[in-house]
KEDREN-732983 format. One line per field, with one value per residue (C-alpha): residue in three letters; x, y, z; residue number from 1. Coordinates in nm, 3 decimals. Layout:
# residues N
fise: (ALA,...)
px: (X,...)
py: (Y,...)
pz: (Z,...)
drense: (NUM,...)
# end
This chain:
# residues 369
fise: (MET,ASP,PHE,PHE,GLN,GLY,PHE,MET,THR,ILE,SER,ALA,GLY,GLN,VAL,THR,MET,MET,VAL,ILE,GLY,GLY,ILE,LEU,ILE,TYR,LEU,GLY,ILE,VAL,LYS,GLU,TYR,GLU,PRO,THR,LEU,LEU,VAL,PRO,MET,GLY,LEU,GLY,ALA,ILE,LEU,VAL,ASN,PHE,PRO,ASN,SER,GLY,LEU,ILE,THR,GLN,PRO,GLY,GLY,PRO,VAL,GLY,VAL,LEU,ASN,ILE,LEU,PHE,GLU,ALA,GLY,ILE,GLU,THR,GLU,LEU,PHE,PRO,LEU,LEU,ILE,PHE,ILE,GLY,ILE,GLY,ALA,MET,ILE,ASP,PHE,GLY,PRO,LEU,LEU,GLN,ASN,PRO,SER,MET,LEU,LEU,TYR,GLY,ALA,ALA,ALA,GLN,PHE,GLY,ILE,PHE,PHE,THR,VAL,VAL,VAL,ALA,VAL,LEU,PHE,ASN,PHE,PRO,ILE,ALA,GLU,ALA,ALA,THR,ILE,GLY,ILE,ILE,GLY,ALA,ALA,ASP,GLY,PRO,THR,SER,ILE,PHE,VAL,ALA,ASN,LYS,LEU,ALA,PRO,GLN,LEU,LEU,GLY,PRO,ILE,THR,VAL,ALA,ALA,TYR,SER,TYR,MET,ALA,LEU,VAL,PRO,ILE,ILE,GLN,PRO,ALA,ALA,ILE,LYS,LEU,VAL,THR,THR,LYS,LYS,GLU,ARG,ALA,ILE,LYS,MET,THR,TYR,LYS,ALA,SER,GLY,VAL,SER,LYS,ARG,THR,LYS,ILE,LEU,PHE,PRO,ILE,ILE,ILE,SER,ILE,VAL,ALA,GLY,PHE,ILE,SER,PRO,VAL,SER,LEU,PRO,LEU,VAL,GLY,PHE,LEU,MET,PHE,GLY,ASN,LEU,LEU,ARG,GLU,CYS,GLY,VAL,LEU,GLU,ARG,LEU,SER,LEU,THR,ALA,GLN,ASN,GLU,LEU,VAL,ASN,ILE,VAL,SER,ILE,LEU,LEU,GLY,PHE,THR,ILE,ALA,LEU,LYS,MET,THR,ALA,ASP,GLN,PHE,LEU,THR,TRP,GLN,THR,LEU,LEU,ILE,ILE,ALA,PHE,GLY,LEU,VAL,ALA,PHE,ILE,MET,ASP,THR,ILE,GLY,GLY,VAL,LEU,PHE,ALA,LYS,PHE,ILE,ASN,ILE,PHE,ARG,LYS,GLU,LYS,ILE,ASN,PRO,MET,ILE,GLY,GLY,ALA,GLY,ILE,SER,ALA,PHE,PRO,MET,SER,ALA,ARG,VAL,VAL,GLN,LYS,LEU,ALA,THR,GLU,ALA,ASP,PRO,GLN,ASN,PHE,VAL,LEU,ASN,TYR,SER,ILE,GLY,ALA,ASN,VAL,SER,GLY,GLN,ILE,ALA,SER,VAL,ILE,ALA,GLY,GLY,MET,ILE,LEU,MET,PHE,PHE,ALA)
px: (4.161,3.946,3.778,4.085,4.144,4.081,4.236,4.536,4.543,4.408,4.647,4.744,4.579,4.298,4.220,4.308,4.049,3.812,3.887,3.865,3.452,3.397,3.527,3.256,3.027,3.087,3.058,2.747,2.514,2.711,2.778,2.471,2.738,2.591,2.434,2.251,2.590,2.844,2.694,2.665,2.981,3.114,3.034,3.085,3.411,3.433,3.323,3.507,3.844,3.790,3.970,3.858,3.508,3.248,3.089,3.311,3.479,3.781,4.051,3.861,3.524,3.241,3.099,3.089,2.748,2.890,3.099,2.722,2.595,2.907,2.914,2.495,2.476,2.808,2.972,2.628,2.645,2.262,2.277,2.405,2.169,1.846,2.023,1.969,1.600,1.558,1.764,1.573,1.234,1.350,1.487,1.257,1.405,1.236,1.520,1.700,1.414,1.358,1.743,1.834,2.184,2.237,2.372,2.675,2.792,2.679,2.939,3.226,3.230,3.368,3.675,3.827,3.765,3.970,4.203,4.308,4.318,4.638,4.765,4.717,4.883,5.152,5.202,5.234,4.872,4.732,4.562,4.238,4.336,4.345,4.056,3.884,4.061,3.923,3.569,3.553,3.545,3.193,3.049,2.805,2.846,2.654,2.836,3.163,3.085,2.989,3.315,3.524,3.363,3.447,3.809,3.970,3.777,4.051,3.981,3.658,3.705,3.895,3.717,3.384,3.478,3.646,3.327,3.046,3.299,3.368,3.041,2.926,3.174,3.065,2.942,3.323,3.538,3.324,3.277,3.698,3.738,3.510,3.616,4.017,3.851,3.577,3.605,3.354,3.203,3.197,3.000,2.731,2.628,2.279,2.095,1.711,1.504,1.257,0.933,0.850,0.617,0.713,0.422,0.388,0.460,0.790,0.853,0.733,0.966,1.292,1.360,1.300,1.475,1.798,1.839,1.773,2.115,2.327,2.286,2.417,2.690,2.774,2.631,2.817,2.615,2.325,2.217,2.380,2.099,1.846,1.783,1.834,1.546,1.370,1.356,1.222,0.990,0.793,0.798,0.678,0.383,0.197,-0.018,0.287,0.292,0.301,0.578,0.744,0.718,0.848,1.175,1.227,1.197,1.156,1.440,1.658,1.687,1.669,1.940,2.151,2.204,2.262,2.503,2.699,2.765,2.837,3.142,3.305,3.405,3.693,3.778,4.004,4.296,4.510,4.332,4.265,4.540,4.806,5.009,4.759,4.492,4.576,4.670,4.361,4.192,4.407,4.347,3.962,4.014,4.194,3.915,3.618,3.818,3.900,3.526,3.431,3.711,3.657,3.256,3.343,3.630,3.426,3.139,3.366,3.494,3.090,3.091,3.371,3.109,2.804,2.595,2.427,2.664,2.595,2.728,2.982,2.933,2.672,2.936,3.019,2.694,2.739,2.842,2.639,2.606,2.231,2.094,2.396,2.554,2.296,2.270,2.625,2.677,2.272,2.508,2.795,2.579,2.410,2.694,2.791,2.447,2.139,1.939,2.111,1.891,2.068,1.953,1.661,1.995,2.267,1.956,1.968,2.347,2.311,2.021,2.245,2.554,2.347,2.313,2.671,2.816,2.649,2.753,3.103,3.135,2.986,3.284,3.500,3.399,3.460,3.810,3.951,3.773)
py: (-3.827,-3.843,-3.574,-3.353,-3.445,-3.065,-2.946,-3.140,-3.129,-2.745,-2.488,-2.168,-2.070,-2.274,-2.064,-1.709,-1.856,-1.892,-1.520,-1.336,-1.521,-1.357,-1.054,-1.122,-1.163,-0.886,-0.645,-0.812,-0.833,-0.472,-0.236,-0.408,-0.445,-0.666,-0.889,-1.097,-1.207,-1.194,-1.352,-1.698,-1.648,-1.564,-1.877,-2.098,-1.972,-2.047,-2.406,-2.545,-2.460,-2.692,-3.025,-3.281,-3.063,-3.268,-3.004,-3.029,-3.328,-3.504,-3.763,-4.065,-3.936,-3.879,-3.581,-3.223,-3.058,-2.713,-2.910,-3.065,-2.697,-2.533,-2.801,-2.737,-2.335,-2.214,-2.397,-2.376,-1.987,-2.072,-1.894,-1.569,-1.553,-1.625,-1.332,-1.093,-1.215,-1.060,-0.707,-0.654,-0.697,-0.448,-0.157,0.084,0.179,0.530,0.764,0.662,0.621,0.991,1.076,0.845,1.047,0.842,0.519,0.683,0.770,0.465,0.332,0.536,0.448,0.099,0.262,0.126,-0.231,-0.234,0.009,-0.271,-0.494,-0.376,-0.280,-0.615,-0.775,-0.542,-0.764,-1.101,-1.203,-1.432,-1.252,-1.411,-1.375,-0.985,-0.930,-1.143,-0.915,-0.591,-0.699,-0.599,-0.239,-0.349,-0.241,-0.569,-0.895,-1.106,-1.008,-1.082,-1.429,-1.499,-1.388,-1.533,-1.885,-1.886,-1.724,-1.801,-2.007,-2.047,-1.683,-1.696,-1.680,-1.316,-1.177,-1.235,-1.094,-0.791,-0.744,-0.743,-0.550,-0.262,-0.248,-0.184,0.039,0.283,0.556,0.593,0.545,0.743,1.104,1.018,0.963,1.209,1.493,1.405,1.529,1.801,2.109,2.242,2.496,2.188,1.972,2.249,2.267,2.262,2.063,2.159,1.865,1.804,1.572,1.370,1.086,0.680,0.493,0.154,0.055,0.168,0.068,-0.269,-0.295,-0.120,-0.457,-0.674,-0.450,-0.400,-0.805,-0.827,-0.558,-0.720,-1.031,-0.854,-0.654,-0.960,-1.267,-1.351,-1.170,-1.237,-1.513,-1.183,-0.901,-1.176,-1.276,-0.936,-0.790,-1.109,-0.955,-0.635,-0.765,-0.921,-0.588,-0.426,-0.606,-0.539,-0.885,-1.051,-0.865,-1.210,-1.369,-0.922,-0.950,-1.331,-1.223,-0.927,-1.112,-1.483,-1.556,-1.336,-1.441,-1.768,-1.765,-1.532,-1.751,-2.090,-1.800,-1.721,-2.018,-2.187,-1.933,-2.021,-2.374,-2.171,-2.001,-2.298,-2.130,-2.301,-2.132,-1.819,-1.709,-1.628,-1.262,-1.305,-1.256,-0.902,-0.825,-0.862,-0.649,-0.364,-0.418,-0.448,-0.131,0.033,-0.096,0.066,0.421,0.447,0.375,0.666,0.884,0.817,0.862,1.198,1.290,1.179,1.430,1.713,1.620,1.641,1.970,2.154,2.106,2.160,2.526,2.361,2.245,1.892,1.785,1.620,1.373,1.223,1.058,0.902,0.730,0.560,0.243,-0.062,-0.039,0.071,0.255,0.363,0.548,0.751,0.851,0.938,1.191,1.348,1.387,1.540,1.790,1.883,1.958,2.169,2.370,2.280,2.380,2.140,1.867,1.558,1.216,1.239,1.276,1.024,0.756,0.717,0.730,0.466,0.262,0.277,0.163,-0.181,-0.249,-0.141,-0.378,-0.691,-0.604,-0.520,-0.862,-1.038,-0.798,-0.950,-1.309,-1.232,-1.041,-1.333,-1.630)
pz: (-0.010,-0.329,-0.134,-0.145,-0.504,-0.634,-0.378,-0.494,-0.826,-0.849,-1.050,-0.993,-1.355,-1.285,-0.953,-1.114,-1.400,-1.036,-0.985,-1.332,-1.345,-0.992,-1.117,-1.412,-1.163,-0.979,-1.278,-1.395,-1.024,-0.861,-1.167,-1.384,-1.659,-1.929,-1.689,-1.887,-2.041,-1.808,-1.478,-1.661,-1.869,-1.495,-1.315,-1.574,-1.595,-1.254,-1.288,-1.586,-1.419,-1.159,-1.200,-1.397,-1.419,-1.571,-1.748,-2.017,-2.186,-2.004,-2.110,-2.168,-1.978,-2.135,-2.348,-2.098,-2.142,-2.204,-2.494,-2.653,-2.616,-2.801,-3.080,-3.039,-3.027,-3.132,-3.408,-3.568,-3.510,-3.406,-3.070,-3.173,-3.463,-3.253,-3.056,-3.362,-3.407,-3.013,-3.154,-3.465,-3.314,-3.021,-3.263,-3.442,-3.763,-3.723,-3.672,-3.964,-4.194,-4.093,-4.156,-4.418,-4.414,-4.070,-4.296,-4.367,-4.024,-3.947,-4.159,-4.086,-3.724,-3.857,-3.858,-3.626,-3.713,-4.027,-3.882,-3.602,-3.813,-3.957,-3.646,-3.531,-3.825,-3.732,-3.400,-3.594,-3.575,-3.851,-4.047,-3.929,-3.575,-3.661,-3.856,-3.552,-3.300,-3.508,-3.467,-3.110,-3.304,-3.414,-3.006,-3.088,-2.884,-3.113,-3.468,-3.222,-3.169,-3.518,-3.654,-3.364,-3.412,-3.810,-3.826,-3.483,-3.230,-3.020,-2.969,-2.875,-2.461,-2.456,-2.813,-2.595,-2.278,-2.425,-2.681,-2.414,-2.136,-2.380,-2.504,-2.126,-2.083,-2.304,-2.103,-1.976,-2.351,-2.585,-2.424,-2.342,-2.712,-2.828,-2.639,-2.775,-3.107,-3.060,-2.944,-2.671,-2.934,-3.147,-2.919,-2.863,-3.229,-3.247,-3.545,-3.634,-3.610,-3.864,-3.792,-4.094,-4.022,-4.126,-4.320,-4.164,-4.550,-4.528,-4.204,-4.315,-4.669,-4.537,-4.414,-4.656,-4.904,-4.657,-4.658,-5.003,-5.070,-4.837,-5.041,-5.305,-5.130,-4.909,-4.901,-4.651,-4.396,-4.430,-4.149,-3.928,-4.165,-4.234,-3.849,-3.785,-4.014,-3.963,-3.578,-3.705,-3.977,-3.714,-3.467,-3.783,-4.017,-3.684,-3.698,-3.538,-3.205,-2.995,-3.155,-3.109,-2.782,-2.747,-2.961,-2.733,-2.424,-2.358,-2.665,-2.632,-2.220,-2.308,-2.528,-2.291,-2.030,-2.291,-2.469,-2.171,-2.000,-2.316,-2.415,-2.086,-2.245,-2.424,-2.081,-1.905,-1.772,-2.053,-2.349,-2.190,-1.974,-2.265,-2.357,-2.692,-2.411,-2.311,-2.627,-2.773,-2.471,-2.541,-2.951,-2.856,-2.675,-2.952,-3.217,-3.006,-2.961,-3.328,-3.434,-3.213,-3.341,-3.722,-3.688,-3.547,-3.815,-4.051,-3.981,-3.849,-4.298,-4.409,-4.233,-4.487,-4.689,-4.528,-4.532,-4.213,-3.982,-3.806,-3.453,-3.505,-3.247,-3.481,-3.598,-3.322,-3.249,-3.531,-3.327,-3.255,-2.909,-2.874,-2.694,-2.497,-2.788,-2.845,-2.517,-2.453,-2.751,-2.592,-2.276,-2.398,-2.606,-2.307,-2.109,-2.348,-2.384,-2.134,-2.459,-2.698,-2.840,-3.019,-2.924,-3.257,-3.461,-3.250,-3.233,-3.637,-3.628,-3.365,-3.494,-3.864,-3.700,-3.616,-3.964,-4.036,-3.794,-3.931,-4.276,-4.114,-3.987,-4.351,-4.490,-4.248,-4.319,-4.680,-4.743,-4.483,-4.424)
drense: (1,2,3,4,5,6,7,8,9,10,11,12,13,14,15,16,17,18,19,20,21,22,23,24,25,26,27,28,29,30,31,32,33,34,35,36,37,38,39,40,41,42,43,44,45,46,47,48,49,50,51,52,53,54,55,56,57,58,59,60,61,62,63,64,65,66,67,68,69,70,71,72,73,74,75,76,77,78,79,80,81,82,83,84,85,86,87,88,89,90,91,92,93,94,95,96,97,98,99,100,101,102,103,104,105,106,107,108,109,110,111,112,113,114,115,116,117,118,119,120,121,122,123,124,125,126,127,128,129,130,131,132,133,134,135,136,137,138,139,140,141,142,143,144,145,146,147,148,149,150,151,152,153,154,155,156,157,158,159,160,161,162,163,164,165,166,167,168,169,170,171,172,173,174,175,176,177,178,179,180,181,182,183,184,185,186,187,188,189,190,191,192,193,194,195,196,197,198,199,200,201,202,203,204,205,206,207,208,209,210,211,212,213,214,215,216,217,218,219,220,221,222,223,224,225,226,227,228,229,230,231,232,233,234,235,236,237,238,239,240,241,242,243,244,245,246,247,248,249,250,251,252,253,254,255,256,257,258,259,260,261,262,263,264,265,266,267,268,269,270,271,272,273,274,275,276,277,278,279,280,281,282,283,284,285,286,287,288,289,290,291,292,293,294,295,296,297,298,299,300,301,302,303,304,305,306,307,308,309,310,311,312,313,314,315,316,317,318,319,320,321,322,323,324,325,326,327,328,329,330,331,332,333,334,335,336,337,338,339,340,341,342,343,344,345,346,347,348,349,350,351,352,353,354,355,356,357,358,359,360,361,362,363,364,365,366,367,368,369)
# end
């Protein structure tokens, strides 16, 4: 009888969560949607939903290994911050430094975050939960996890699933959103690229200066910005190449495995299968779309005052999903005009979105924590 205990006590909700876990694994392996996170998260979702699973703490039983990892890596914000070191080491801010005005488009593309916060409040979500849902629009998984753990840890599972799913779906979501608010003529606007070198000193000073500025503007964002910029300093200083490569590869890979598996602790049927989850996924999509639209509309507004027009799609590249968003914009520009090349500008806006998203996350915490 003990052998069949799992079959006798499993619930429909637990079976449903196992199916969801299987879907996440399928998306990661077959569709290659964020596999480094969705595959361990999917398997974790299956394992934690077995009755009396030994992975999680059971009443009267020993502390589960996922509970230990959660306390050590998520509650302390350690895992998402370590990933930021790796992300910083991967990013070349050169295109942004060549066109500093791209920072404006990165900032404008965070519009969807605050728009969605308002919408979620209108649907009677508490302000902390509304702010947590809005941060999905940052298109930045580690930032979403960091903010969710601070403001609404009970929503960590659906927030993480929504954030990484929409990041993976950028090539599908963004073209539709951009085409909704632009004409083919606007998408065909050509931009003259004036190449200008960026000195090594500038690249070294940039992460230091950004960290200092963030400390004054949004001190709460310093863990996010500081770790991101530390990773970039490893990349640019020229004397820590071994550490930079380790941060880009081994560190990110190991922490991604632990992060995905640990988040599954919040994907038990009783926590995940609620009406809130459906709303969170829906509002996350709204945030993502409005980020893109907000960035494009801002670029169109700027064009009113510019003699030399910019391609408004550059504003849509200001989200944090790097480099997918920049590639989407270039693809749309090529569709409108095969001779149109805007990649250098779109990459500049895209990397500025990485900075803007972590600062926006810090501002969310500053206002709503």
